[in-house]
N, C-alpha and C positions, 0 to 999 in steps of 0.2 A: 475354435481352432480344430482342424481335422487331425485325428489321431489314428484313423482306421488302417488296419492291415487285413489282407485277404489272401487265402490260399484254397486250393481245390485239388481233389483227387477223385478217381472213379475206378470201379472194379466190376467185373462180370460176375453175376450171381445166378446164372442159369442153372437149374437143377438137373438131376439125373432123370431119365425117362422112367416111367412107371410110377413116379410119385403121385400122390393124390393132388387134384387141382381144386383150389378153394373157390367158394363163391356161390355155389348153387346147392339146393337140397336134392340133387340127383348125383349119383356116383360118377366121377370122372377120374381118369388117370392119364398122366402126360404121355401122349403118343408121338409127339414130335415138337419141333421148335419153329415158330414163324419168325421170331426175332428174339434177340438176347435180352435177358433181364440184367439190370444194373443197379448198383448202389453208388451214390456220390456223396461226398462231404464238402461243405463250404465252411472253412475255418475263418473266423473273424477275431480280431484282437484290437485293443486300444492302447497297447503298451503296458497294460496291467491285467485286465480281464481278457479271457478267451472264451469263445463260444463255438460249438460244433453244431451245424445244421446239416442233418443227414437225411437224404431222400432214398427210399427203398422201393423197388418194384415188387410189391406184395399186396395181396388182398387186405391184409392186416395181421398184426402180430400181437400175441397176448401180452397184457400189461406185465405179468410176472416175468415173462421171458425178456422183455425189453428192459425191465428194471435190472435184471442180472447183467444184461449186455452193458447198460450204462454204468453200473458200478464197476465192472471189469475195465471198461474203456477209461473211466475216470482214474482207476488205479494205475493203468499203464501210461496215461498221458498227463496226469495232473490236472486235467480240466474237471471242475466240480460237476457232480452228477446233475444238478439243476441247470447246468449250462450245456447239457447234451440233449439235443432236440431231434428225435428220430421219428420220421413220418412216412407212412406207407402211401403209395399212390392209389391203392385200392383196385389194382388190376384183378379181374375175375378169371384170368388165365395165367395165374401164378401158382406156385406150389403151396401145399399146406405146410405149416410150421408147427413146432411143438405146442401142445395144448390147444390146437385148433378144433373148433366144433365140427369141422368137415372131415376129420379123420374117421375112416370107415372101419378099420380092423387092425389087428396086431401088426400086419405087414406095413400098412400105412403109417402106423405109429413109429415103427422102426425107421422107415425112410424119412419121416418128418424130423425125428430126433437127429439123424445123421445130417440132414440138410441144415438144420438149425445150428449145429456146431460149425458147419462150413460157413454159414451166413455170418455168425459172430466173428470168425477169423477175418472175413472180408470187410466187415464194418470196422474192426480194429485197424485193419490195414489202411483203409481210406482215411480214417481219423488221423493216424500217425502221419501219413503222407501229406494230407492237407495242412496240418499244423506246420510241418517242415517247409511247406511251400509258401508260407505267408510272406507278403511283401507289402509296402505302402500302397494304398489304394484310395480312391474316392468313390462315393456312392451317389447314384442318381435314382430318382423314382419317377415312374410314368405309368399311365394306364391307357390301354387300348380296349377294343371291343371284339368279341367273337360272336356275331349275331347268327341266329338261326340254327344253332346246334344244341342248345340247352333247353330242356322242357321240364316243367313241373310234372312229376310222376303221379300225383294224386288228383283224381277227378271226381266231381260230383255227377252222379248218374241221374237220369230223369226220374227214377223212382225215389230219389232222395238219399240213396246209399252212397258211400264213398269207396272207390276202388283205386288201387295202385296198378299202373300199367294195364288198363282195361281191355287192351286189344286194338288192332289196327282197324280203322273205319267202323268202329262199333257204333251203331245208330243210337244206342242208349246213353251215350256220353252227352252230358249237358255242358260242363265247363271245367277248366282246370282250377285248382284251388291255389291261388297265389301266382307269382311270376318269378322267373329265374333271374339271376344276376349274370349278365353276359360280359362282365368286366374281366379283362386280362391285366392283372397287376404285375409290374415289372420292377425289379430292383437290379440295377446295373452297377457292377463293381469294376472300375477301370484301374489297371495296375500300370506302374511306370515302365514295365517291359513290353507294353502293347497288348497284353492279354485282357480280355473282358470276361467276367463271370456274370451270367444272367440268371437270376432267380425268377421263375415264372410261377404265378399263382392264379389258378382258375378253378372254378367249382363245377364238377360234373362227375357222375358215376363213370368209372372206367370199366364198363360192362358192354363194350361194343363188339368185341370179336366173337365170343362164344366158342363152343367146341372144346376139344381136348388137346389142343396144341398150345405150347407155351408162347405167351406174347406179353409184352409190356403195355399193349393196347395203345390208345391215342396219347397218353402221357409220354411213353417212351418214344413214339414216333414224332411227337412234338419236339422233344429234346434234339433228336437227330435232324429234323427239318430246320430248326433254328440254327444249329451249328453248320449245316450245309449252306445256309443262306447268309450268315454273318461270319465274315472272316475273323480268325483269331478269337473265337468266342467259345466258351464252355457253358453248358446249360444245366441247371438243376430245377426240378419241378416239385411243387407242393400243391396238393389238392385242397380246395376250400370247403365251405359249408355245403356239402353236396347231398345231405341225407334225403332230401325230397326232390332231387334234380337228376334227370337222366337224359339220354340221347334220343328217346323215342318220340317221334312226331306221329301222333295217333291218326292224323288226317293228312298223310303225305300227298303232295301234288307234283305233277311234272316228273322230273327225274330224281326226286329226293330219295327214292328207294333203291337207286342204283347201288350195287355193291353190297346189298343186304338180302337176306331171306328170312322167312318166318321160323323162329326157334320153338323149342318145346313149351315155353311159357307164354306164347302169343306175343313175343317181343321180336322185332326185326333186328338182326345183327349181321355183321360181316366185316371182314378185314378191310375191304375197300372203304367202308364208311369210317373206320378208325383212321385210315390215311387222310380222308377228307377232313375229319375233325382236327387232326394235327395241323393240316394246312390252314384251316380257319383260325385256330388258336395262334399259330405262328404269325398270321396276318395281324392279329392283335398285338403281338410282341413287336412287330415291325412298325406299327403305328406309333409305339411309345419309344422305341429304342434310341433313335437319333435325337429325340426331343425331351429326354428325361430332365427333370429338375434336380440339379446336383445339390446335395445336402451335406454340410459339415457334420461329421460324427465326432462329437466331443465326449461321448459316453456310450459304453457298451455294458449291458447288464442282463441278467436272467434270474428268474425266480420260479419256484414251483409251489403250488398249494394242493391239498386234497380237499375235495368237496364231498360231504357225506350226503348221499342221495337215497331216499327210501326206495325199497325194492317193489316192483309191480307183482306182488304175490297173488296167486290165483284164488278165486272164489272156490271153496271146497266142492260146491255143486257142479263145477265145470271139470273137475279132475277125472271122473270116470271116462268121459269122452276123450279128454286130452291124452290119457294113458292109452286108450285104444288107438287113436290116430298115431301117436308116437311109436307104439309097438309095431303097427302096420308099416310105417315108414322105415323103421330100422330093419324090418324083415324084407324090405324091397317090394312091398305089396301096396304101393301107392294107388294102383288101379282099384283097390277096394275102398278107397277114401272118396266120397261122393262129390269131388270137386275137380276142376281141370284148370290148366293154364296157371295164371298168376294167383287165382284164388286157391288152388291146391298148395302152392308155395306159402301162401298166407296162413292157411289153417295148420300146415305142418310146422311152420316156424312158431306160431302161437302155441301149439300143443307142446313143442319142445321147451318153450319158455315156462309154461305152467308146470311141467314135470320137473324141470330143473329147480324151480323156486318153491316146490311143494313144502319143503322143510326149511325154507329160508335160503339165504340170510335176510334179515330185515332191512339191512342197509348195504350200500356199496360205497367204497372209497374211490372216487374218480379223480385222477390227477389232471391238473391244468398247468401248463408250462408257458411262460411268457418270456420273450426275448426282446429287449429294447436295443435298437440300433439308431442312436440319435433320437429323432422324432418319428421314426418308423418302428412299429412293433409287430411281432408275430405272436399269436396266441394258439397254442396247441391243445386240442381237445382229444381225449382218448377214446374216440369213437366217431360216429357219423352225425354231426350236428345239422339241423335244418337251416335253411337259408336265413330264417329269422334270427338265429343265434349270431350269424355273421353280421347282420345289420345291427343287432343290439350291441355287440362288442365294438363295431366301427364308430359308435358314438362316444367312445372314451375321450375324455377331455385331455388336451395337451399334445395330441399326436397328429401328425400329418396324415397318416394312414395306419390302420390296423388290419392285418391279414390273419383271418381265422383259418387254421389248418386242421384238417380232419385226421383221424387215426394217428395221432401223435403220442408217442410213449405209451401206447396201448390200443386195444380194440375191444371196447366194452359194449358195442352195439349202437342202436339208434337213440338220438336225443330229440324227440319230436316236440313241437310247440304245444302249449296247453290245449288249444282248441282241437288239435289232431286226435287227442284221446276221446273226445266226445264224438268226433266225426267218424273215426275208424280208419281202415286201410292197413296195409301190410306193416308199415313202419311202427305205428302205434300199437298194433296188436301183438307184435313180436318184441317190443321194447322191454327190457328188464327193469325199467325205471318208472316210478309213478308220475302221474300228471304233475306238471310244475318243474320238471327237471331242466327244461330249456331256460326257463325264466331264472332258476337258481344259478345256472351256469353263467348267464348274462350278468347277474348281480355280482357273483363272486369274481368273474373275470374282469369286470370293470374295477372292482376293488384291487385286484392284483395289478392291473395296469397302472392305477393311481399310485400304488406303493412303489412301482418301479421308477416312476418319475419323481416322487417326493422323497424316496429313501426310507419311508416308514415301513414297518413290518406289516404284511398282510395278516388278516384275522386268522387264517388257517394256513400254517406252513407245513410243507411235507416233512 
């Protein structure tokens, strides 16, 4: 028997100009706005339980900040904290927020704190309005494809080394490591008043625009394109297991490079390509929208656990050079670090990780949040999971589909697969977590999903 109710609300969260822009290890401050940033809430209920699924146009928000947001929203709405699921789209042309690693100075910190207070008010607003908007609904699930826009970022070079984003037409590239998932997963919620709410799930870095002007990148453009194409439809977007996936085709052919130019880190970026990606993802939505498989939702539930993960602490022998590179970077003297392009980004990020973890902690507490909507589940990971994590969680027994969502209820960095630590590359070298973190998240996540279906308590509750 279907008991589902659904409501929706959206708010503008575009920041003030002059605020720091998150996502790169080069200083940027917002100089203009290409398109507005938004936050949206999809409220779901089954007559007893209520869940808030909130999407935010942000590079990522610190776990401590989101925990405070969730506790306050829970207090104001009565929705339990573990039922509040806040996921960032990972746009690299969004503002820094409180406790961001991309804050440059005291002025940046002041603006970040001001913006974070504003952001909380907007998230509370959409939460309240979405809950008030709830009406009976039915849910359908479908899956389309978005081919030719997602690429593995990690490559094996001819000399045996591994590089992330090794540059366009680099003759030393041998092969990519792995394959992307081009699936566009769609949850469609149809209400009796004729409105449809569409949850779109697709995995790719939102790092297509570049520059210093605010943009929601292709996730925001996807939402707008979907809504322009489908009448009486509102769209919310959640990014998938995108930690090792990007938009860069290292061997572009024909007109693929249209709308892009080479950026500081040897990556091709451009607003025109973000529009193109949005249209391709929207095509995947349209493949699924009319032919979704409707599912009775007789149960709605959410749970959260914390996973204790060993820290990737540095070898003391590496610390002198790490301190030197970190000090040069913080002083704005990257030109004195003997690397260029993405390799410069890699060694700067690695040095920052070593310096931060010089004195611990020995472990991190990583939240994982799961929401069950009938036989469909969303699993939120507080950082950037590799594609393999998504595949591992998708194998959970008893579910029609499991959607792994990145940057949910926190932004703790990269979660690479075990083999990536031996191979190298930006993600593994900068990760704050020891080898085995991905496999641990898969194991704990599957146990969490099982507990949602069986009603048993997971081993580690938040």
